[in-house]
Backbone as numpy.savetxt, mean C-alpha at the origin, in Angstrom:
# Nx Ny Nz CAx CAy CAz Cx Cy Cz
8.56 3.92 -45.06 7.84 2.43 -44.31 6.37 2.80 -43.91
5.46 2.20 -43.77 4.33 2.18 -43.57 4.34 1.70 -42.48
3.30 2.23 -41.22 2.93 1.81 -39.96 1.68 1.93 -40.00
0.82 0.71 -39.74 -0.14 0.24 -39.96 -1.01 1.72 -38.41
-2.05 1.84 -38.82 -2.61 2.70 -37.67 -2.94 2.63 -36.31
-3.19 1.29 -36.49 -3.88 0.39 -35.33 -2.29 0.33 -34.14
-1.38 -0.36 -35.24 -0.19 -0.52 -34.44 0.57 0.38 -33.70
0.16 1.70 -34.51 0.89 2.98 -34.22 0.01 3.26 -33.22
-1.17 3.25 -33.04 -1.92 3.51 -31.89 -1.18 3.11 -30.52
-0.93 1.69 -30.81 -0.72 0.83 -29.83 0.67 0.77 -29.10
1.56 1.32 -29.78 2.89 1.55 -29.66 2.87 2.62 -28.69
2.23 3.56 -29.32 2.04 5.23 -28.62 1.61 4.98 -27.49
0.09 4.32 -27.29 -0.27 4.06 -25.62 0.50 3.37 -25.08
1.18 2.19 -25.44 2.45 1.25 -24.57 3.54 2.12 -24.25
4.26 3.00 -24.78 5.08 4.27 -24.48 4.78 5.16 -23.70
3.62 5.78 -23.64 3.07 6.56 -22.53 2.98 6.20 -21.44
1.87 4.81 -21.75 1.91 4.31 -20.06 3.28 4.01 -19.53
3.95 3.30 -20.26 5.67 3.41 -19.42 5.67 4.09 -19.05
5.59 5.40 -19.72 6.49 6.82 -19.07 5.87 7.37 -17.96
4.47 6.90 -18.28 3.97 7.24 -16.72 4.21 6.60 -15.36
4.30 5.29 -15.80 4.48 4.46 -15.14 5.96 4.73 -14.31
6.96 5.00 -15.09 8.07 4.87 -14.49 7.97 6.31 -13.45
7.35 7.55 -13.77 7.25 8.57 -13.50 6.48 8.51 -12.18
5.67 7.82 -11.95 4.83 8.13 -10.94 5.48 7.06 -9.37
6.14 6.17 -10.01 6.38 5.11 -8.84 7.68 5.83 -9.21
8.78 6.08 -8.06 9.96 6.02 -7.78 10.41 5.75 -6.62
10.98 4.70 -6.54 11.94 4.32 -5.04 13.11 4.46 -5.40
13.49 5.23 -6.19 15.40 5.51 -6.17 15.85 6.88 -6.38
15.74 7.41 -4.97 15.85 7.25 -3.80 15.22 6.77 -3.09
14.41 5.76 -2.25 13.62 5.51 -1.23 13.13 6.66 -1.08
11.93 6.65 -0.64 11.39 7.92 -0.23 11.28 7.92 1.43
12.23 8.13 2.28 12.05 7.67 3.81 11.47 9.21 3.94
9.98 9.07 5.04 9.39 9.89 5.37 9.23 10.30 7.00
8.71 11.30 7.56 8.31 11.62 9.01 7.02 11.92 9.02
6.67 11.56 10.55 5.40 12.31 11.02 5.85 12.71 12.48
4.90 13.72 13.05 5.50 13.97 14.17 6.19 13.00 15.23
5.77 11.79 15.31 6.45 10.50 16.23 6.50 9.26 15.35
6.68 9.45 13.95 7.19 7.69 13.17 8.41 8.60 12.26
8.86 7.42 11.99 9.96 7.40 10.40 9.26 6.41 10.02
8.77 6.75 8.62 8.50 5.56 7.82 9.95 5.30 6.47
10.55 4.04 6.45 11.49 3.91 6.33 11.16 2.50 5.30
12.24 2.17 4.88 12.45 0.83 3.64 12.74 0.10 4.17
12.04 -1.37 4.10 11.78 -2.98 4.68 13.44 -3.29 4.45
13.82 -3.61 5.46 15.39 -5.06 4.98 15.23 -6.09 5.49
16.09 -6.92 5.57 16.33 -8.28 6.16 16.36 -7.89 7.72
17.09 -6.92 8.32 17.30 -6.83 9.58 15.76 -6.72 10.39
14.63 -6.70 9.39 13.46 -6.42 9.97 12.21 -7.60 10.11
13.25 -9.18 9.56 12.67 -10.01 9.41 12.09 -10.68 10.83
12.44 -10.87 11.72 11.83 -11.38 12.73 11.05 -10.27 13.68
10.91 -9.33 13.48 9.86 -8.62 13.82 8.93 -8.61 12.95
8.97 -8.73 11.77 7.99 -8.93 10.65 6.69 -9.92 11.10
7.69 -11.51 11.30 7.44 -12.11 11.42 6.32 -12.45 12.58
6.77 -11.91 13.62 5.73 -11.40 14.84 4.63 -10.85 14.25
4.87 -9.75 13.48 3.60 -9.12 13.26 2.56 -9.87 12.11
3.30 -10.48 11.41 2.67 -10.92 10.65 1.72 -12.36 11.09
2.16 -13.02 12.25 1.62 -14.15 12.74 0.70 -13.91 13.71
0.81 -12.66 14.49 -0.27 -12.27 15.34 -1.50 -12.28 15.06
-2.19 -13.10 15.58 -3.91 -13.55 15.49 -4.50 -12.62 15.53
-4.48 -11.42 16.34 -5.02 -10.35 16.48 -5.09 -9.27 15.20
-3.52 -8.98 14.93 -3.38 -8.32 13.37 -4.02 -9.41 12.19
-3.90 -10.16 11.87 -4.42 -11.09 10.79 -5.71 -11.13 11.43
-6.62 -10.91 12.37 -8.11 -11.06 12.36 -8.82 -11.30 10.99
-8.72 -9.92 10.25 -9.50 -9.45 9.30 -8.48 -9.32 8.03
-7.80 -9.80 7.87 -6.73 -9.79 6.90 -6.82 -11.12 6.12
-6.76 -11.46 5.18 -6.68 -12.29 4.08 -5.49 -12.54 3.12
-4.96 -13.37 4.07 -3.62 -13.63 3.36 -3.09 -15.09 4.25
-2.09 -15.62 3.64 -1.31 -16.61 4.46 -0.23 -16.40 5.47
-0.55 -17.29 6.76 0.08 -16.99 7.95 1.61 -17.32 7.61
2.68 -17.06 7.66 3.79 -17.56 7.86 4.17 -18.38 8.81
4.94 -19.78 8.37 4.66 -20.86 8.96 6.36 -20.78 9.64
7.56 -20.57 8.95 8.56 -20.30 9.42 9.18 -18.77 8.80
10.54 -18.45 9.72 11.39 -17.17 9.44 11.79 -17.56 7.92
11.90 -18.38 7.13 12.31 -18.32 5.96 11.23 -17.91 4.69
10.08 -17.99 4.95 8.93 -17.43 4.47 8.92 -15.96 4.76
9.19 -15.54 5.67 9.45 -13.94 5.54 10.71 -13.46 5.16
11.69 -14.37 4.97 12.87 -14.09 4.38 12.07 -13.52 2.74
11.72 -14.74 2.72 11.27 -14.93 0.87 10.71 -13.69 0.18
9.49 -12.88 1.56 8.55 -12.11 1.64 9.21 -10.72 1.69
10.51 -10.94 2.64 11.45 -9.48 2.10 11.89 -9.42 0.62
12.10 -10.41 0.69 12.91 -10.62 -1.09 11.71 -10.04 -2.12
10.47 -10.41 -2.09 9.83 -10.08 -2.97 9.18 -9.13 -2.59
9.51 -8.09 -1.85 8.93 -6.62 -1.60 10.27 -5.92 -2.19
11.62 -6.35 -1.71 12.80 -5.75 -2.64 12.41 -5.91 -3.62
11.99 -6.78 -4.90 11.66 -6.90 -5.56 10.81 -5.94 -6.06
9.64 -5.70 -5.65 8.53 -5.07 -6.29 9.02 -3.54 -6.32
10.17 -3.20 -5.30 10.69 -1.72 -4.74 11.81 -1.34 -6.15
12.55 -2.53 -6.05 13.40 -2.06 -7.30 12.94 -1.93 -8.63
12.24 -2.97 -9.08 11.06 -2.08 -10.39 9.67 -1.29 -10.10
9.75 -0.66 -9.03 8.90 0.47 -9.12 7.70 0.20 -9.40
7.31 -0.99 -8.47 5.76 -1.46 -8.90 4.92 -1.12 -7.70
5.49 -0.99 -6.45 4.73 -0.62 -5.46 5.79 0.46 -4.51
5.19 0.76 -3.09 6.09 1.50 -2.51 5.61 0.69 -1.11
6.35 0.47 0.00 6.04 0.16 1.10 7.35 0.37 1.88
6.29 0.86 3.32 7.35 1.51 4.44 7.06 0.81 5.65
7.98 0.66 6.35 8.34 0.08 7.64 7.87 1.22 9.00
6.87 1.26 9.73 6.77 2.25 10.53 7.83 1.93 12.00
8.23 3.17 11.92 9.34 3.19 13.39 8.82 4.25 14.47
9.42 4.47 15.67 8.82 5.27 16.11 10.20 6.01 16.24
10.36 7.39 16.39 11.34 8.30 16.20 12.38 8.00 16.82
12.23 7.58 18.06 12.79 7.14 19.30 13.64 5.39 19.04
13.05 4.74 18.06 13.60 3.52 17.66 13.43 3.17 16.24
14.30 2.38 16.16 14.35 2.09 14.67 13.56 0.56 14.49
12.98 0.00 15.53 11.87 -1.55 14.98 11.17 -0.85 14.64
10.68 -2.14 13.92 9.53 -2.14 12.83 8.13 -2.32 13.87
7.22 -1.67 14.02 5.89 -1.23 14.38 4.75 -1.93 13.92
4.51 -1.71 12.32 4.08 -1.95 11.42 4.41 -1.44 10.06
3.52 -1.61 9.39 3.99 -1.22 7.75 2.63 -0.79 7.62
2.75 0.29 6.07 1.94 0.82 5.00 2.46 0.91 3.91
1.46 0.21 2.85 1.79 0.33 1.87 0.87 1.12 0.48
1.26 1.87 -0.43 0.47 1.76 -2.00 1.04 0.74 -2.96
0.12 -0.13 -3.10 0.46 -0.90 -3.81 -0.89 -1.39 -5.33
-0.80 -2.37 -6.12 -1.87 -2.47 -7.07 -2.02 -1.41 -7.94
-1.21 -1.04 -8.25 -1.38 0.25 -9.39 -2.28 -0.02 -10.46
-2.96 0.89 -10.75 -3.71 0.98 -12.13 -3.39 2.30 -12.84
-2.40 2.09 -13.71 -1.63 2.93 -14.47 -2.85 3.71 -15.40
-3.30 3.39 -16.27 -4.36 3.90 -16.58 -5.53 5.07 -16.28
-5.83 4.75 -15.03 -6.83 5.02 -14.01 -6.23 5.63 -12.92
-4.52 5.79 -13.04 -4.15 6.51 -12.01 -4.56 6.31 -10.65
-4.64 4.86 -10.50 -5.51 4.40 -9.06 -4.62 3.55 -8.28
-4.81 3.62 -6.92 -3.65 2.39 -6.11 -4.44 2.11 -5.07
-3.91 0.89 -4.35 -4.54 0.23 -2.87 -3.70 1.04 -2.18
-4.54 1.20 -0.62 -3.37 1.94 0.14 -3.71 0.46 1.00
-2.54 -0.03 1.86 -2.65 -1.15 2.90 -1.62 -0.44 3.78
-2.26 -1.44 5.20 -1.27 -1.27 6.43 -2.00 -2.26 7.34
-0.69 -2.10 8.42 -0.79 -3.12 9.50 -0.15 -2.35 10.79
-0.43 -2.93 11.81 0.05 -2.28 12.94 0.16 -3.42 14.34
1.42 -3.55 14.83 1.77 -4.18 16.01 0.77 -3.72 16.88
-0.18 -4.88 17.33 -0.80 -4.76 18.58 -1.29 -4.13 19.68
0.14 -3.77 20.31 0.84 -2.98 21.07 0.69 -1.75 21.06
0.62 -1.33 19.88 0.95 -0.10 19.26 -0.57 0.86 18.61
-1.83 -0.28 18.86 -3.01 0.56 18.15 -3.62 0.93 19.21
-4.17 2.25 18.90 -5.05 2.41 20.04 -4.11 4.30 20.39
-3.52 4.41 19.42 -2.64 5.36 19.76 -2.47 6.75 18.72
-3.36 6.51 17.91 -3.41 7.02 16.60 -1.97 7.02 15.68
-1.41 6.42 15.84 0.26 6.48 15.23 -0.19 5.72 13.36
-1.22 5.00 13.42 -1.91 4.36 12.05 -1.99 5.63 11.61
-3.12 6.66 12.10 -3.75 8.04 11.67 -2.40 8.70 10.92
-1.63 8.73 11.72 -0.18 9.87 11.06 0.34 8.99 9.93
0.63 7.94 9.98 1.22 7.29 9.05 0.32 7.46 7.55
-1.25 6.85 8.22 -1.58 7.49 6.80 -2.28 8.32 6.30
-2.26 9.66 6.63 -2.49 10.87 6.64 -1.11 11.46 5.42
-0.03 10.82 6.17 1.39 11.15 5.38 1.37 10.40 3.97
0.78 8.89 4.14 0.94 8.43 2.74 -0.07 8.73 1.85
-1.19 8.78 2.25 -2.01 9.49 1.56 -1.69 10.59 0.66
-1.38 11.48 1.41 -0.73 13.19 1.18 0.26 13.10 -0.33
1.41 11.76 0.42 2.47 11.41 -0.59 1.93 10.95 -1.90
0.83 9.85 -1.80 0.30 9.33 -3.06 -0.31 10.40 -4.02
-1.05 11.22 -3.78 -1.61 12.14 -4.22 -0.63 13.37 -4.78
0.01 13.62 -3.66 0.60 14.90 -4.34 2.00 15.09 -5.22
2.91 13.42 -4.52 3.99 13.30 -5.36 3.60 12.14 -6.46
3.22 11.02 -6.40 3.17 9.96 -6.90 2.15 10.63 -8.28
1.20 11.15 -7.81 -0.09 11.75 -8.86 -1.30 10.24 -9.22
-1.51 10.02 -7.71 -2.60 8.76 -8.07 -3.77 10.08 -7.95
-4.86 9.49 -8.80 -5.81 10.38 -8.65 -7.21 9.89 -7.75
-7.20 8.78 -7.29 -8.05 7.21 -7.17 -7.45 6.78 -5.96
-7.56 6.62 -5.04 -7.16 5.46 -3.99 -8.21 4.83 -2.99
-7.79 3.31 -3.12 -8.79 2.09 -2.45 -8.34 1.75 -1.47
-9.24 1.66 -0.40 -9.22 0.91 0.75 -10.20 -0.07 1.14
-9.60 -1.33 1.07 -10.17 -2.57 1.01 -10.05 -3.40 2.45
-11.35 -3.41 3.05 -11.37 -3.89 4.58 -12.72 -4.96 4.85
-12.50 -5.54 5.70 -13.31 -6.67 6.48 -14.56 -5.63 6.64
-16.07 -6.08 7.00 -16.80 -5.54 7.23 -16.84 -5.45 8.53
-15.99 -6.64 9.26 -16.18 -6.80 10.66 -14.65 -5.65 11.29
-14.20 -5.04 10.46 -12.97 -4.52 10.32 -13.25 -2.67 11.18
-13.75 -2.52 12.14 -14.10 -0.97 12.52 -13.26 -0.27 12.95
-11.83 -0.68 13.30 -11.11 0.52 13.43 -10.24 0.81 12.12
-10.30 -0.46 10.99 -9.58 0.27 9.57 -10.75 0.97 9.06
-11.97 0.77 8.88 -13.33 1.24 8.64 -12.83 3.08 8.78
-12.95 3.20 10.42 -12.73 4.13 10.90 -11.50 5.56 10.31
-10.39 4.59 10.28 -9.22 5.20 9.89 -9.62 5.66 8.17
-10.23 4.78 7.50 -10.65 5.16 6.33 -11.47 6.61 6.19
-12.63 6.11 7.21 -13.61 7.58 6.73 -13.00 8.92 7.29
-12.04 8.44 8.62 -11.45 9.74 8.86 -10.63 10.39 7.95
-10.15 9.85 6.88 -9.03 10.79 6.23 -10.18 10.68 4.54
-11.54 10.97 5.05 -12.16 11.17 3.88 -12.52 9.98 2.48
-12.16 8.76 2.82 -12.70 7.77 2.02 -14.12 7.26 2.04
-14.54 7.17 0.71 -16.19 7.04 1.20 -16.25 5.11 0.92
-17.51 4.84 0.91 -17.74 3.42 0.72 -18.00 3.56 -1.11
-17.93 2.43 -1.22 -18.36 2.46 -3.22 -19.45 1.24 -2.86
-20.27 1.77 -2.69 -21.83 1.04 -2.58 -22.45 0.94 -3.90
-21.55 1.33 -4.69 -21.78 1.08 -6.39 -21.15 0.21 -7.20
-20.28 -0.12 -6.64 -19.37 -0.97 -7.14 -18.43 -0.32 -8.46
-18.27 0.49 -8.31 -17.51 1.63 -9.56 -16.18 1.13 -9.75
-15.67 0.97 -8.85 -14.10 0.76 -8.74 -13.63 -0.94 -8.60
-14.40 -1.42 -8.04 -14.04 -3.03 -7.57 -15.42 -3.45 -8.14
-15.70 -4.35 -8.83 -16.60 -5.07 -8.93 -17.23 -6.15 -7.84
-18.79 -5.90 -7.78 -18.97 -6.88 -6.59 -18.55 -8.28 -6.46
-18.08 -8.89 -7.41 -17.67 -10.38 -7.70 -16.36 -10.47 -7.19
-15.29 -9.30 -7.19 -14.19 -9.75 -7.14 -14.09 -8.68 -5.81
-14.90 -7.89 -5.21 -14.81 -7.60 -3.77 -15.26 -8.33 -2.87
-16.34 -9.70 -3.24 -16.61 -10.62 -2.16 -17.26 -10.06 -1.08
-16.48 -10.41 0.21 -17.40 -9.82 1.40 -16.87 -9.04 1.59
-15.95 -8.29 1.11 -15.02 -7.27 1.81 -15.79 -5.84 1.55
-15.35 -4.93 1.98 -16.29 -3.39 1.61 -15.04 -2.68 1.11
-15.30 -2.03 0.01 -14.22 -1.12 -0.54 -14.72 0.26 -0.42
-13.68 0.94 -0.16 -13.86 2.63 -0.04 -12.68 3.31 -0.92
-13.02 4.07 -1.03 -12.41 4.86 -2.18 -12.18 6.68 -1.75
-11.22 7.26 -2.03 -10.77 8.49 -2.07 -10.41 9.15 -3.49
-10.88 10.62 -4.00 -10.39 11.04 -4.76 -10.25 12.37 -4.98
-9.30 12.61 -5.34 -8.57 14.15 -5.26 -8.33 14.63 -6.88
């Protein structure tokens, strides 16, 4: 049987990428993580009410470009969407809880994976009442290390609004640098947002 070189190259590339993809993103079992004060666990339907409050909070949404849910049913659908992404090993999504309370106070995720470039985005949000306490720093440090050391990410991106000083400070504190040359995200795709990157 004669396999054309171009076809074989494409097949091998697909097989290797599929293998790497399944290896670097593994949510079975889901990686429950801890910090000094936090438990980082999987999202479930019991979080819907608290997640609705978080994602409809005007201050939390101030610098985020996303649709604001208008009903709890939209949040149920969002939880189902996240569950699907986790089950398909396409992203990581953690709920932030205080160790003393299982209640959702924020979320943090690794998403938008680019397997060929070993690259992913870091995303996060925190309830207004828990901001300014260093909690997101704890979570970010843990997830950044997990992404590089366990998942095998080589480049991590953080995209934020230019007015979101707290988010920029968090990224810079963890070693991210501003992508002023648009090496990772084109100027057109970045739009008005600022792209930060971390390479290890």
